[in-house]
Backbone atoms as SQL, in Angstrom:
CREATE TABLE atoms (id INTEGER PRIMARY KEY, chain TEXT, resi INTEGER, resn TEXT, atom TEXT, x REAL, y REAL, z REAL);
INSERT INTO atoms VALUES
  (1, 'A', 1, 'MET', 'N', 59.228, -6.835, 13.888),
  (2, 'A', 1, 'MET', 'CA', 60.353, -6.430, 14.720),
  (3, 'A', 1, 'MET', 'C', 59.824, -5.684, 15.948),
  (4, 'A', 2, 'GLU', 'N', 60.324, -6.025, 17.079),
  (5, 'A', 2, 'GLU', 'CA', 59.909, -5.431, 18.354),
  (6, 'A', 2, 'GLU', 'C', 60.400, -3.989, 18.460),
  (7, 'A', 3, 'LYS', 'N', 59.514, -3.096, 18.932),
  (8, 'A', 3, 'LYS', 'CA', 59.915, -1.707, 19.141),
  (9, 'A', 3, 'LYS', 'C', 60.889, -1.606, 20.301),
  (10, 'A', 4, 'HIS', 'N', 61.837, -0.719, 20.164),
  (11, 'A', 4, 'HIS', 'CA', 62.780, -0.411, 21.238),
  (12, 'A', 4, 'HIS', 'C', 62.497, 0.999, 21.727),
  (13, 'A', 5, 'TYR', 'N', 62.733, 1.210, 23.007),
  (14, 'A', 5, 'TYR', 'CA', 62.441, 2.495, 23.635),
  (15, 'A', 5, 'TYR', 'C', 63.693, 3.037, 24.309),
  (16, 'A', 6, 'ARG', 'N', 63.739, 4.357, 24.422),
  (17, 'A', 6, 'ARG', 'CA', 64.844, 5.013, 25.116),
  (18, 'A', 6, 'ARG', 'C', 64.318, 6.302, 25.742),
  (19, 'A', 7, 'ARG', 'N', 65.090, 6.810, 26.672),
  (20, 'A', 7, 'ARG', 'CA', 64.734, 8.079, 27.292),
  (21, 'A', 7, 'ARG', 'C', 64.820, 9.191, 26.253),
  (22, 'A', 8, 'CYS', 'N', 63.932, 10.162, 26.364),
  (23, 'A', 8, 'CYS', 'CA', 64.008, 11.345, 25.503),
  (24, 'A', 8, 'CYS', 'C', 65.192, 12.184, 25.952),
  (25, 'A', 9, 'SER', 'N', 65.695, 12.958, 25.042),
  (26, 'A', 9, 'SER', 'CA', 66.867, 13.773, 25.372),
  (27, 'A', 9, 'SER', 'C', 66.439, 15.151, 25.882),
  (28, 'A', 10, 'LYS', 'N', 65.466, 15.156, 26.769),
  (29, 'A', 10, 'LYS', 'CA', 65.011, 16.398, 27.390),
  (30, 'A', 10, 'LYS', 'C', 65.925, 16.748, 28.550),
  (31, 'A', 11, 'SER', 'N', 65.685, 17.909, 29.086),
  (32, 'A', 11, 'SER', 'CA', 66.404, 18.321, 30.296),
  (33, 'A', 11, 'SER', 'C', 65.659, 17.760, 31.501),
  (34, 'A', 12, 'LEU', 'N', 66.104, 16.614, 31.966),
  (35, 'A', 12, 'LEU', 'CA', 65.465, 15.956, 33.097),
  (36, 'A', 12, 'LEU', 'C', 66.435, 15.894, 34.261),
  (37, 'A', 13, 'ILE', 'N', 65.909, 16.146, 35.439),
  (38, 'A', 13, 'ILE', 'CA', 66.683, 15.983, 36.663),
  (39, 'A', 13, 'ILE', 'C', 66.109, 14.767, 37.373),
  (40, 'A', 14, 'GLU', 'N', 66.977, 13.875, 37.778),
  (41, 'A', 14, 'GLU', 'CA', 66.554, 12.600, 38.360),
  (42, 'A', 14, 'GLU', 'C', 67.155, 12.442, 39.748),
  (43, 'A', 15, 'ARG', 'N', 66.334, 12.007, 40.683),
  (44, 'A', 15, 'ARG', 'CA', 66.798, 11.707, 42.037),
  (45, 'A', 15, 'ARG', 'C', 66.201, 10.369, 42.470),
  (46, 'A', 16, 'GLU', 'N', 67.044, 9.528, 43.029),
  (47, 'A', 16, 'GLU', 'CA', 66.566, 8.249, 43.556),
  (48, 'A', 16, 'GLU', 'C', 66.384, 8.367, 45.055),
  (49, 'A', 17, 'ILE', 'N', 65.262, 7.870, 45.529),
  (50, 'A', 17, 'ILE', 'CA', 64.946, 7.851, 46.955),
  (51, 'A', 17, 'ILE', 'C', 64.527, 6.428, 47.276),
  (52, 'A', 18, 'ASP', 'N', 65.385, 5.731, 48.009),
  (53, 'A', 18, 'ASP', 'CA', 65.187, 4.304, 48.263),
  (54, 'A', 18, 'ASP', 'C', 65.060, 3.599, 46.920),
  (55, 'A', 19, 'ASP', 'N', 63.978, 2.840, 46.704),
  (56, 'A', 19, 'ASP', 'CA', 63.788, 2.134, 45.441),
  (57, 'A', 19, 'ASP', 'C', 63.007, 2.957, 44.431),
  (58, 'A', 20, 'GLU', 'N', 62.560, 4.130, 44.832),
  (59, 'A', 20, 'GLU', 'CA', 61.740, 4.958, 43.966),
  (60, 'A', 20, 'GLU', 'C', 62.585, 6.026, 43.277),
  (61, 'A', 21, 'CYS', 'N', 61.947, 6.743, 42.363),
  (62, 'A', 21, 'CYS', 'CA', 62.663, 7.734, 41.572),
  (63, 'A', 21, 'CYS', 'C', 61.753, 8.936, 41.355),
  (64, 'A', 22, 'VAL', 'N', 62.330, 10.125, 41.425),
  (65, 'A', 22, 'VAL', 'CA', 61.612, 11.359, 41.126),
  (66, 'A', 22, 'VAL', 'C', 62.301, 12.019, 39.940),
  (67, 'A', 23, 'ILE', 'N', 61.502, 12.382, 38.942),
  (68, 'A', 23, 'ILE', 'CA', 62.005, 13.016, 37.732),
  (69, 'A', 23, 'ILE', 'C', 61.380, 14.402, 37.638),
  (70, 'A', 24, 'VAL', 'N', 62.209, 15.411, 37.411),
  (71, 'A', 24, 'VAL', 'CA', 61.725, 16.767, 37.172),
  (72, 'A', 24, 'VAL', 'C', 62.042, 17.105, 35.725),
  (73, 'A', 25, 'ASP', 'N', 61.011, 17.428, 34.976),
  (74, 'A', 25, 'ASP', 'CA', 61.160, 17.855, 33.594),
  (75, 'A', 25, 'ASP', 'C', 61.335, 19.368, 33.628),
  (76, 'A', 26, 'THR', 'N', 62.553, 19.836, 33.418),
  (77, 'A', 26, 'THR', 'CA', 62.840, 21.264, 33.556),
  (78, 'A', 26, 'THR', 'C', 62.224, 22.097, 32.425),
  (79, 'A', 27, 'LEU', 'N', 61.840, 21.458, 31.328),
  (80, 'A', 27, 'LEU', 'CA', 61.197, 22.202, 30.240),
  (81, 'A', 27, 'LEU', 'C', 59.730, 22.483, 30.548),
  (82, 'A', 28, 'SER', 'N', 59.038, 21.498, 31.106),
  (83, 'A', 28, 'SER', 'CA', 57.606, 21.666, 31.389),
  (84, 'A', 28, 'SER', 'C', 57.331, 22.040, 32.840),
  (85, 'A', 29, 'GLY', 'N', 58.294, 21.753, 33.730),
  (86, 'A', 29, 'GLY', 'CA', 58.078, 21.981, 35.151),
  (87, 'A', 29, 'GLY', 'C', 57.346, 20.841, 35.834),
  (88, 'A', 30, 'ASN', 'N', 57.027, 19.792, 35.090),
  (89, 'A', 30, 'ASN', 'CA', 56.321, 18.641, 35.662),
  (90, 'A', 30, 'ASN', 'C', 57.252, 17.797, 36.519),
  (91, 'A', 31, 'VAL', 'N', 56.690, 17.253, 37.588),
  (92, 'A', 31, 'VAL', 'CA', 57.415, 16.353, 38.480),
  (93, 'A', 31, 'VAL', 'C', 56.726, 14.996, 38.424),
  (94, 'A', 32, 'HIS', 'N', 57.527, 13.941, 38.265),
  (95, 'A', 32, 'HIS', 'CA', 56.997, 12.584, 38.162),
  (96, 'A', 32, 'HIS', 'C', 57.644, 11.728, 39.240),
  (97, 'A', 33, 'GLN', 'N', 56.829, 10.989, 39.972),
  (98, 'A', 33, 'GLN', 'CA', 57.345, 10.073, 40.986),
  (99, 'A', 33, 'GLN', 'C', 57.050, 8.649, 40.542),
  (100, 'A', 34, 'PHE', 'N', 58.097, 7.836, 40.474),
  (101, 'A', 34, 'PHE', 'CA', 57.971, 6.449, 40.024),
  (102, 'A', 34, 'PHE', 'C', 58.074, 5.509, 41.212),
  (103, 'A', 35, 'ASN', 'N', 57.196, 4.513, 41.252),
  (104, 'A', 35, 'ASN', 'CA', 57.332, 3.474, 42.265),
  (105, 'A', 35, 'ASN', 'C', 58.529, 2.591, 41.907),
  (106, 'A', 36, 'ALA', 'N', 58.778, 1.581, 42.701),
  (107, 'A', 36, 'ALA', 'CA', 59.972, 0.750, 42.513),
  (108, 'A', 36, 'ALA', 'C', 60.007, 0.078, 41.138),
  (109, 'A', 37, 'ALA', 'N', 58.872, -0.431, 40.676),
  (110, 'A', 37, 'ALA', 'CA', 58.846, -1.116, 39.374),
  (111, 'A', 37, 'ALA', 'C', 59.088, -0.130, 38.234),
  (112, 'A', 38, 'ALA', 'N', 58.422, 1.022, 38.274),
  (113, 'A', 38, 'ALA', 'CA', 58.623, 2.037, 37.225),
  (114, 'A', 38, 'ALA', 'C', 60.050, 2.573, 37.267),
  (115, 'A', 39, 'ALA', 'N', 60.603, 2.743, 38.460),
  (116, 'A', 39, 'ALA', 'CA', 61.985, 3.202, 38.589),
  (117, 'A', 39, 'ALA', 'C', 62.950, 2.184, 38.002),
  (118, 'A', 40, 'CYS', 'N', 62.658, 0.914, 38.187),
  (119, 'A', 40, 'CYS', 'CA', 63.487, -0.154, 37.618),
  (120, 'A', 40, 'CYS', 'C', 63.461, -0.076, 36.089),
  (121, 'A', 41, 'ILE', 'N', 62.284, 0.112, 35.529),
  (122, 'A', 41, 'ILE', 'CA', 62.169, 0.257, 34.077),
  (123, 'A', 41, 'ILE', 'C', 62.918, 1.503, 33.624),
  (124, 'A', 42, 'TRP', 'N', 62.728, 2.615, 34.329),
  (125, 'A', 42, 'TRP', 'CA', 63.390, 3.873, 33.966),
  (126, 'A', 42, 'TRP', 'C', 64.908, 3.706, 33.935),
  (127, 'A', 43, 'ARG', 'N', 65.456, 3.082, 34.963),
  (128, 'A', 43, 'ARG', 'CA', 66.912, 2.885, 35.022),
  (129, 'A', 43, 'ARG', 'C', 67.401, 2.065, 33.833),
  (130, 'A', 44, 'ASN', 'N', 66.625, 1.087, 33.417),
  (131, 'A', 44, 'ASN', 'CA', 67.045, 0.226, 32.314),
  (132, 'A', 44, 'ASN', 'C', 66.843, 0.861, 30.946),
  (133, 'A', 45, 'LEU', 'N', 66.152, 1.984, 30.894),
  (134, 'A', 45, 'LEU', 'CA', 65.971, 2.675, 29.631),
  (135, 'A', 45, 'LEU', 'C', 67.135, 3.600, 29.302),
  (136, 'A', 46, 'GLU', 'N', 68.212, 3.517, 30.073),
  (137, 'A', 46, 'GLU', 'CA', 69.434, 4.232, 29.697),
  (138, 'A', 46, 'GLU', 'C', 69.971, 3.656, 28.390),
  (139, 'A', 47, 'ASP', 'N', 69.699, 2.378, 28.169),
  (140, 'A', 47, 'ASP', 'CA', 70.025, 1.714, 26.910),
  (141, 'A', 47, 'ASP', 'C', 68.717, 1.481, 26.171),
  (142, 'A', 48, 'ASP', 'N', 68.775, 1.337, 24.852),
  (143, 'A', 48, 'ASP', 'CA', 67.577, 1.010, 24.088),
  (144, 'A', 48, 'ASP', 'C', 67.095, -0.376, 24.518),
  (145, 'A', 49, 'MET', 'N', 65.815, -0.459, 24.908),
  (146, 'A', 49, 'MET', 'CA', 65.267, -1.728, 25.395),
  (147, 'A', 49, 'MET', 'C', 63.912, -1.984, 24.744),
  (148, 'A', 50, 'ASP', 'N', 63.582, -3.260, 24.573),
  (149, 'A', 50, 'ASP', 'CA', 62.252, -3.619, 24.098),
  (150, 'A', 50, 'ASP', 'C', 61.406, -4.102, 25.286),
  (151, 'A', 51, 'ILE', 'N', 60.120, -4.304, 25.046),
  (152, 'A', 51, 'ILE', 'CA', 59.196, -4.690, 26.115),
  (153, 'A', 51, 'ILE', 'C', 59.616, -6.001, 26.763),
  (154, 'A', 52, 'LEU', 'N', 59.988, -6.988, 25.966),
  (155, 'A', 52, 'LEU', 'CA', 60.361, -8.294, 26.540),
  (156, 'A', 52, 'LEU', 'C', 61.603, -8.193, 27.418),
  (157, 'A', 53, 'SER', 'N', 62.562, -7.379, 27.024),
  (158, 'A', 53, 'SER', 'CA', 63.756, -7.194, 27.854),
  (159, 'A', 53, 'SER', 'C', 63.413, -6.498, 29.160),
  (160, 'A', 54, 'LEU', 'N', 62.563, -5.470, 29.078),
  (161, 'A', 54, 'LEU', 'CA', 62.131, -4.776, 30.290),
  (162, 'A', 54, 'LEU', 'C', 61.329, -5.704, 31.197),
  (163, 'A', 55, 'ALA', 'N', 60.472, -6.524, 30.598),
  (164, 'A', 55, 'ALA', 'CA', 59.699, -7.492, 31.374),
  (165, 'A', 55, 'ALA', 'C', 60.622, -8.496, 32.059),
  (166, 'A', 56, 'GLY', 'N', 61.674, -8.892, 31.380),
  (167, 'A', 56, 'GLY', 'CA', 62.643, -9.808, 31.974),
  (168, 'A', 56, 'GLY', 'C', 63.308, -9.212, 33.203),
  (169, 'A', 57, 'VAL', 'N', 63.588, -7.911, 33.154),
  (170, 'A', 57, 'VAL', 'CA', 64.173, -7.223, 34.306),
  (171, 'A', 57, 'VAL', 'C', 63.180, -7.217, 35.476),
  (172, 'A', 58, 'LEU', 'N', 61.901, -6.933, 35.189),
  (173, 'A', 58, 'LEU', 'CA', 60.879, -6.949, 36.241),
  (174, 'A', 58, 'LEU', 'C', 60.711, -8.349, 36.813),
  (175, 'A', 59, 'HIS', 'N', 60.690, -9.335, 35.925),
  (176, 'A', 59, 'HIS', 'CA', 60.549, -10.732, 36.343),
  (177, 'A', 59, 'HIS', 'C', 61.687, -11.126, 37.295),
  (178, 'A', 60, 'LYS', 'N', 62.885, -10.748, 36.955),
  (179, 'A', 60, 'LYS', 'CA', 64.060, -11.087, 37.762),
  (180, 'A', 60, 'LYS', 'C', 64.079, -10.329, 39.090),
  (181, 'A', 61, 'ASN', 'N', 63.815, -9.021, 39.045),
  (182, 'A', 61, 'ASN', 'CA', 63.950, -8.199, 40.239),
  (183, 'A', 61, 'ASN', 'C', 62.777, -8.283, 41.200),
  (184, 'A', 62, 'PHE', 'N', 61.579, -8.542, 40.679),
  (185, 'A', 62, 'PHE', 'CA', 60.395, -8.533, 41.533),
  (186, 'A', 62, 'PHE', 'C', 59.737, -9.899, 41.649),
  (187, 'A', 63, 'ARG', 'N', 60.323, -10.884, 40.994),
  (188, 'A', 63, 'ARG', 'CA', 59.857, -12.271, 41.067),
  (189, 'A', 63, 'ARG', 'C', 58.366, -12.423, 40.759),
  (190, 'A', 64, 'VAL', 'N', 57.933, -11.705, 39.711),
  (191, 'A', 64, 'VAL', 'CA', 56.566, -11.862, 39.221),
  (192, 'A', 64, 'VAL', 'C', 56.615, -12.772, 38.008),
  (193, 'A', 65, 'ASP', 'N', 55.472, -13.411, 37.702),
  (194, 'A', 65, 'ASP', 'CA', 55.490, -14.295, 36.532),
  (195, 'A', 65, 'ASP', 'C', 55.644, -13.441, 35.269),
  (196, 'A', 66, 'MET', 'N', 56.097, -14.064, 34.225),
  (197, 'A', 66, 'MET', 'CA', 56.472, -13.333, 33.018),
  (198, 'A', 66, 'MET', 'C', 55.272, -12.640, 32.374),
  (199, 'A', 67, 'ASP', 'N', 54.091, -13.263, 32.395),
  (200, 'A', 67, 'ASP', 'CA', 52.917, -12.618, 31.806),
  (201, 'A', 67, 'ASP', 'C', 52.589, -11.316, 32.527),
  (202, 'A', 68, 'ALA', 'N', 52.655, -11.324, 33.854),
  (203, 'A', 68, 'ALA', 'CA', 52.408, -10.104, 34.630),
  (204, 'A', 68, 'ALA', 'C', 53.499, -9.070, 34.364),
  (205, 'A', 69, 'ALA', 'N', 54.736, -9.524, 34.244),
  (206, 'A', 69, 'ALA', 'CA', 55.852, -8.610, 33.971),
  (207, 'A', 69, 'ALA', 'C', 55.690, -7.943, 32.611),
  (208, 'A', 70, 'ILE', 'N', 55.244, -8.694, 31.608),
  (209, 'A', 70, 'ILE', 'CA', 55.020, -8.122, 30.279),
  (210, 'A', 70, 'ILE', 'C', 53.913, -7.078, 30.333),
  (211, 'A', 71, 'ALA', 'N', 52.814, -7.409, 30.999),
  (212, 'A', 71, 'ALA', 'CA', 51.694, -6.464, 31.113),
  (213, 'A', 71, 'ALA', 'C', 52.132, -5.191, 31.835),
  (214, 'A', 72, 'ASP', 'N', 52.886, -5.348, 32.914),
  (215, 'A', 72, 'ASP', 'CA', 53.362, -4.183, 33.672),
  (216, 'A', 72, 'ASP', 'C', 54.321, -3.338, 32.838),
  (217, 'A', 73, 'ALA', 'N', 55.221, -3.986, 32.110),
  (218, 'A', 73, 'ALA', 'CA', 56.175, -3.256, 31.271),
  (219, 'A', 73, 'ALA', 'C', 55.444, -2.492, 30.170),
  (220, 'A', 74, 'GLU', 'N', 54.449, -3.135, 29.541),
  (221, 'A', 74, 'GLU', 'CA', 53.679, -2.465, 28.489),
  (222, 'A', 74, 'GLU', 'C', 52.950, -1.244, 29.040),
  (223, 'A', 75, 'THR', 'N', 52.317, -1.382, 30.194),
  (224, 'A', 75, 'THR', 'CA', 51.589, -0.275, 30.812),
  (225, 'A', 75, 'THR', 'C', 52.529, 0.875, 31.147),
  (226, 'A', 76, 'CYS', 'N', 53.650, 0.558, 31.761),
  (227, 'A', 76, 'CYS', 'CA', 54.608, 1.579, 32.165),
  (228, 'A', 76, 'CYS', 'C', 55.187, 2.294, 30.954),
  (229, 'A', 77, 'VAL', 'N', 55.571, 1.563, 29.935),
  (230, 'A', 77, 'VAL', 'CA', 56.150, 2.162, 28.731),
  (231, 'A', 77, 'VAL', 'C', 55.132, 3.075, 28.053),
  (232, 'A', 78, 'LYS', 'N', 53.883, 2.649, 27.978),
  (233, 'A', 78, 'LYS', 'CA', 52.844, 3.492, 27.383),
  (234, 'A', 78, 'LYS', 'C', 52.704, 4.792, 28.166),
  (235, 'A', 79, 'GLN', 'N', 52.679, 4.702, 29.493),
  (236, 'A', 79, 'GLN', 'CA', 52.539, 5.895, 30.320),
  (237, 'A', 79, 'GLN', 'C', 53.747, 6.828, 30.141),
  (238, 'A', 80, 'LEU', 'N', 54.943, 6.264, 30.111),
  (239, 'A', 80, 'LEU', 'CA', 56.145, 7.079, 29.935),
  (240, 'A', 80, 'LEU', 'C', 56.163, 7.748, 28.558),
  (241, 'A', 81, 'CYS', 'N', 55.692, 7.031, 27.540),
  (242, 'A', 81, 'CYS', 'CA', 55.581, 7.620, 26.194),
  (243, 'A', 81, 'CYS', 'C', 54.556, 8.756, 26.196),
  (244, 'A', 82, 'ASP', 'N', 53.401, 8.507, 26.814),
  (245, 'A', 82, 'ASP', 'CA', 52.350, 9.528, 26.873),
  (246, 'A', 82, 'ASP', 'C', 52.828, 10.787, 27.591),
  (247, 'A', 83, 'LEU', 'N', 53.708, 10.629, 28.579),
  (248, 'A', 83, 'LEU', 'CA', 54.256, 11.773, 29.310),
  (249, 'A', 83, 'LEU', 'C', 55.389, 12.466, 28.551),
  (250, 'A', 84, 'GLY', 'N', 55.835, 11.843, 27.467),
  (251, 'A', 84, 'GLY', 'CA', 56.921, 12.424, 26.679),
  (252, 'A', 84, 'GLY', 'C', 58.294, 12.199, 27.284),
  (253, 'A', 85, 'LEU', 'N', 58.406, 11.232, 28.195),
  (254, 'A', 85, 'LEU', 'CA', 59.688, 10.968, 28.845),
  (255, 'A', 85, 'LEU', 'C', 60.538, 9.953, 28.091),
  (256, 'A', 86, 'ILE', 'N', 59.884, 9.083, 27.315),
  (257, 'A', 86, 'ILE', 'CA', 60.610, 8.118, 26.489),
  (258, 'A', 86, 'ILE', 'C', 60.046, 8.154, 25.088),
  (259, 'A', 87, 'GLU', 'N', 60.803, 7.565, 24.167),
  (260, 'A', 87, 'GLU', 'CA', 60.392, 7.548, 22.768),
  (261, 'A', 87, 'GLU', 'C', 60.801, 6.230, 22.129),
  (262, 'A', 88, 'VAL', 'N', 60.142, 5.932, 21.008),
  (263, 'A', 88, 'VAL', 'CA', 60.521, 4.765, 20.211),
  (264, 'A', 88, 'VAL', 'C', 61.771, 5.138, 19.441),
  (265, 'A', 89, 'CYS', 'N', 62.739, 4.220, 19.421),
  (266, 'A', 89, 'CYS', 'CA', 63.966, 4.503, 18.673),
  (267, 'A', 89, 'CYS', 'C', 64.113, 3.556, 17.508);
């Protein structure tokens, strides 16, 4: 069964600037800036999503081939998990 991911229920402040996104973690004081692809993934993590679904969003929005979209989604999700911004649900 494919893992699903969602945003952590931390105190996060989010601001969108053009296609990018800035997240402030009010608990740690860390600031994270996401490029357009990471911001796209972040926006779609409002709902529980798996890697293939996230890759499909990247494939559709950025017109990259599906293999590249899967690799990008996996990398981004791992980084977001490592930062404690998302979790497996």
